[in-house]
C-alpha positions, 0 to 999 in steps of 0.5 A: 418543485422536485421532491428530495428522494430519500436514500433507500440504503439499509444501515446496519446490514452487510449485504445479506438481507434474507435467506432461505437457508437454514444453516445460513450464518452471517460471516463477521467481517473483521478488519484483517490486516496481513502480518508484516513479514521480517525483512529477510522475507520481503521481496522489494522491487525498486524502479524509476517511474515517469508515468502520469507525473508530467515527465518527473521521475519518482522512485517506486518501491513495491512488494512490501508485505505487511501492515500500512503502519509498518509501510508507513514507517519504511516510507518515512525512513527512506524519505528522510534518508534521501532528504526528499518528499514522497508518499505511501498509497496503494501498498507502494512507497514513492520517492521523489527524484531518482534514488534507486541506488541509494534506496537499494543500498539502504534496504539491503543494509536494513536486512531486506531483499531488494533488487532494481527493476527496469533500466 
């Protein structure tokens, strides 16, 4: 019979256990999110992507600077206007299908600086 090994992880520590530096202070790790830039300051890139998707095309919107909630709101808006599904992950918006031109027009109408990338 094998004995169950207990986890030797320290809980409540942020990596620093001991320091010989008398001036050492623990930095407080706060969840800092970027402030969302106004639409005029955003530089969004709209492109068609087929990589690792079984040959299916998706419209990919990248370059958004801001909070995850604002990115999700923009993704939801674009999905509803195109009438298709999609997702928001890793700071990118994926819209199912080739909607580059329609999304580009929607973003520009919303005051965003957007441009088409690729063929």
